[in-house]
Backbone as XML, in Angstrom:
<?xml version="1.0"?>
<chain id="A" units="angstrom">
  <residue number="1" name="UNK">
    <atom name="N" x="26.952" y="36.276" z="-14.931"/>
    <atom name="CA" x="27.890" y="36.300" z="-13.827"/>
    <atom name="C" x="27.194" y="35.437" z="-12.701"/>
  </residue>
  <residue number="2" name="UNK">
    <atom name="N" x="28.222" y="34.452" z="-12.265"/>
    <atom name="CA" x="27.872" y="33.511" z="-11.174"/>
    <atom name="C" x="27.678" y="34.240" z="-9.795"/>
  </residue>
  <residue number="3" name="UNK">
    <atom name="N" x="27.190" y="33.529" z="-8.849"/>
    <atom name="CA" x="26.821" y="34.159" z="-7.556"/>
    <atom name="C" x="28.357" y="34.433" z="-6.918"/>
  </residue>
  <residue number="4" name="UNK">
    <atom name="N" x="29.165" y="33.358" z="-7.192"/>
    <atom name="CA" x="30.496" y="33.626" z="-6.502"/>
    <atom name="C" x="31.338" y="34.889" z="-7.233"/>
  </residue>
  <residue number="5" name="UNK">
    <atom name="N" x="31.078" y="35.039" z="-8.424"/>
    <atom name="CA" x="31.891" y="36.339" z="-9.179"/>
    <atom name="C" x="31.221" y="37.534" z="-8.545"/>
  </residue>
  <residue number="6" name="UNK">
    <atom name="N" x="29.798" y="37.612" z="-8.311"/>
    <atom name="CA" x="29.043" y="38.832" z="-7.734"/>
    <atom name="C" x="29.657" y="39.108" z="-6.445"/>
  </residue>
  <residue number="7" name="UNK">
    <atom name="N" x="29.747" y="37.969" z="-5.559"/>
    <atom name="CA" x="30.369" y="38.149" z="-4.245"/>
    <atom name="C" x="31.738" y="38.798" z="-4.227"/>
  </residue>
  <residue number="8" name="UNK">
    <atom name="N" x="32.716" y="38.081" z="-5.023"/>
    <atom name="CA" x="34.065" y="38.751" z="-5.181"/>
    <atom name="C" x="34.280" y="40.200" z="-5.767"/>
  </residue>
  <residue number="9" name="UNK">
    <atom name="N" x="33.321" y="40.552" z="-6.381"/>
    <atom name="CA" x="33.318" y="41.873" z="-7.206"/>
    <atom name="C" x="32.913" y="42.963" z="-6.296"/>
  </residue>
  <residue number="10" name="UNK">
    <atom name="N" x="32.169" y="42.685" z="-5.041"/>
    <atom name="CA" x="31.969" y="43.779" z="-4.131"/>
    <atom name="C" x="32.957" y="44.179" z="-3.281"/>
  </residue>
  <residue number="11" name="UNK">
    <atom name="N" x="32.673" y="45.416" z="-2.754"/>
    <atom name="CA" x="33.686" y="45.985" z="-1.735"/>
    <atom name="C" x="33.637" y="45.443" z="-0.555"/>
  </residue>
  <residue number="12" name="UNK">
    <atom name="N" x="34.728" y="45.033" z="0.062"/>
    <atom name="CA" x="34.798" y="44.427" z="1.389"/>
    <atom name="C" x="34.226" y="45.361" z="2.524"/>
  </residue>
  <residue number="13" name="UNK">
    <atom name="N" x="33.479" y="44.776" z="3.531"/>
    <atom name="CA" x="33.138" y="45.531" z="4.490"/>
    <atom name="C" x="33.645" y="44.737" z="5.809"/>
  </residue>
  <residue number="14" name="UNK">
    <atom name="N" x="34.566" y="45.228" z="6.558"/>
    <atom name="CA" x="35.293" y="44.411" z="7.623"/>
    <atom name="C" x="35.036" y="45.021" z="8.975"/>
  </residue>
  <residue number="15" name="UNK">
    <atom name="N" x="34.766" y="44.252" z="9.834"/>
    <atom name="CA" x="34.713" y="44.487" z="11.365"/>
    <atom name="C" x="35.532" y="43.628" z="11.951"/>
  </residue>
  <residue number="16" name="UNK">
    <atom name="N" x="36.554" y="44.074" z="12.639"/>
    <atom name="CA" x="37.688" y="43.448" z="13.466"/>
    <atom name="C" x="37.245" y="43.313" z="14.796"/>
  </residue>
  <residue number="17" name="UNK">
    <atom name="N" x="37.010" y="42.357" z="15.387"/>
    <atom name="CA" x="36.809" y="42.115" z="16.856"/>
    <atom name="C" x="38.031" y="41.507" z="17.516"/>
  </residue>
  <residue number="18" name="UNK">
    <atom name="N" x="38.562" y="42.431" z="18.388"/>
    <atom name="CA" x="39.671" y="41.612" z="19.432"/>
    <atom name="C" x="41.079" y="42.151" z="19.006"/>
  </residue>
  <residue number="19" name="UNK">
    <atom name="N" x="41.778" y="41.348" z="18.344"/>
    <atom name="CA" x="43.132" y="41.674" z="18.029"/>
    <atom name="C" x="43.377" y="42.905" z="17.084"/>
  </residue>
  <residue number="20" name="UNK">
    <atom name="N" x="43.925" y="43.990" z="17.610"/>
    <atom name="CA" x="44.035" y="45.161" z="16.781"/>
    <atom name="C" x="44.908" y="45.108" z="15.659"/>
  </residue>
  <residue number="21" name="UNK">
    <atom name="N" x="46.021" y="44.225" z="15.849"/>
    <atom name="CA" x="47.146" y="44.138" z="14.821"/>
    <atom name="C" x="46.415" y="43.652" z="13.454"/>
  </residue>
  <residue number="22" name="UNK">
    <atom name="N" x="45.345" y="42.748" z="13.550"/>
    <atom name="CA" x="44.601" y="42.444" z="12.190"/>
    <atom name="C" x="44.083" y="43.716" z="11.608"/>
  </residue>
  <residue number="23" name="UNK">
    <atom name="N" x="43.480" y="44.576" z="12.249"/>
    <atom name="CA" x="42.978" y="45.719" z="11.776"/>
    <atom name="C" x="44.054" y="46.730" z="11.118"/>
  </residue>
  <residue number="24" name="UNK">
    <atom name="N" x="45.186" y="46.722" z="11.882"/>
    <atom name="CA" x="46.288" y="47.536" z="11.532"/>
    <atom name="C" x="46.818" y="47.055" z="10.109"/>
  </residue>
  <residue number="25" name="UNK">
    <atom name="N" x="47.014" y="45.651" z="9.942"/>
    <atom name="CA" x="47.388" y="45.087" z="8.715"/>
    <atom name="C" x="46.584" y="45.436" z="7.558"/>
  </residue>
  <residue number="26" name="UNK">
    <atom name="N" x="45.201" y="45.470" z="7.753"/>
    <atom name="CA" x="44.466" y="45.572" z="6.764"/>
    <atom name="C" x="44.305" y="47.269" z="6.365"/>
  </residue>
  <residue number="27" name="UNK">
    <atom name="N" x="44.435" y="47.967" z="7.358"/>
    <atom name="CA" x="44.631" y="49.560" z="7.029"/>
    <atom name="C" x="45.881" y="49.725" z="6.121"/>
  </residue>
  <residue number="28" name="UNK">
    <atom name="N" x="46.962" y="48.967" z="6.307"/>
    <atom name="CA" x="47.999" y="49.193" z="5.672"/>
    <atom name="C" x="47.913" y="48.739" z="4.032"/>
  </residue>
  <residue number="29" name="UNK">
    <atom name="N" x="47.021" y="47.953" z="3.983"/>
    <atom name="CA" x="46.624" y="47.523" z="2.640"/>
    <atom name="C" x="45.508" y="48.272" z="2.000"/>
  </residue>
  <residue number="30" name="UNK">
    <atom name="N" x="45.246" y="49.470" z="2.608"/>
    <atom name="CA" x="44.118" y="50.407" z="2.186"/>
    <atom name="C" x="42.849" y="49.775" z="2.147"/>
  </residue>
  <residue number="31" name="UNK">
    <atom name="N" x="42.617" y="48.944" z="3.162"/>
    <atom name="CA" x="41.223" y="48.258" z="3.300"/>
    <atom name="C" x="40.565" y="48.939" z="4.415"/>
  </residue>
  <residue number="32" name="UNK">
    <atom name="N" x="39.274" y="49.484" z="4.300"/>
    <atom name="CA" x="38.555" y="50.091" z="5.189"/>
    <atom name="C" x="37.918" y="49.110" z="6.229"/>
  </residue>
  <residue number="33" name="UNK">
    <atom name="N" x="38.316" y="49.327" z="7.444"/>
    <atom name="CA" x="38.191" y="48.317" z="8.591"/>
    <atom name="C" x="37.654" y="49.120" z="9.910"/>
  </residue>
  <residue number="34" name="UNK">
    <atom name="N" x="36.735" y="48.497" z="10.520"/>
    <atom name="CA" x="36.277" y="49.161" z="11.939"/>
    <atom name="C" x="36.808" y="47.992" z="12.950"/>
  </residue>
  <residue number="35" name="UNK">
    <atom name="N" x="37.480" y="48.590" z="13.926"/>
    <atom name="CA" x="38.109" y="47.875" z="14.882"/>
    <atom name="C" x="37.290" y="47.820" z="16.237"/>
  </residue>
  <residue number="36" name="UNK">
    <atom name="N" x="36.828" y="46.829" z="16.738"/>
    <atom name="CA" x="36.067" y="46.931" z="18.124"/>
    <atom name="C" x="37.031" y="46.324" z="19.123"/>
  </residue>
  <residue number="37" name="UNK">
    <atom name="N" x="37.304" y="47.036" z="20.025"/>
    <atom name="CA" x="38.224" y="46.587" z="21.236"/>
    <atom name="C" x="37.440" y="45.579" z="22.175"/>
  </residue>
  <residue number="38" name="UNK">
    <atom name="N" x="37.537" y="44.457" z="21.945"/>
    <atom name="CA" x="36.670" y="43.559" z="22.723"/>
    <atom name="C" x="37.523" y="42.457" z="23.375"/>
  </residue>
  <residue number="39" name="UNK">
    <atom name="N" x="37.206" y="41.993" z="24.511"/>
    <atom name="CA" x="37.991" y="40.879" z="25.244"/>
    <atom name="C" x="36.978" y="40.077" z="25.799"/>
  </residue>
  <residue number="40" name="UNK">
    <atom name="N" x="37.136" y="38.650" z="25.873"/>
    <atom name="CA" x="35.997" y="37.875" z="26.597"/>
    <atom name="C" x="36.056" y="38.158" z="28.070"/>
  </residue>
  <residue number="41" name="UNK">
    <atom name="N" x="34.898" y="37.981" z="28.699"/>
    <atom name="CA" x="34.911" y="38.060" z="30.020"/>
    <atom name="C" x="35.872" y="37.309" z="30.803"/>
  </residue>
  <residue number="42" name="UNK">
    <atom name="N" x="36.416" y="37.700" z="31.928"/>
    <atom name="CA" x="37.137" y="36.902" z="32.743"/>
    <atom name="C" x="36.425" y="35.897" z="33.382"/>
  </residue>
  <residue number="43" name="UNK">
    <atom name="N" x="36.901" y="34.745" z="33.525"/>
    <atom name="CA" x="36.091" y="33.740" z="34.240"/>
    <atom name="C" x="36.533" y="32.478" z="34.094"/>
  </residue>
</chain>
C-alpha cells in the first residue's frame, strides 16, 4: 500500500475554524467535526 493510499484509508479528523456553515455541512454528511467559533481580531 502506498503512502497516499494509507492516508486516504484513515478516518478524517476535522477541526473547523470560523465559518460554522462548513461544520454544519460536514455534520449533514455524518462526518465528525469540531467547530471553533473564532473571528480575527478587529483592527
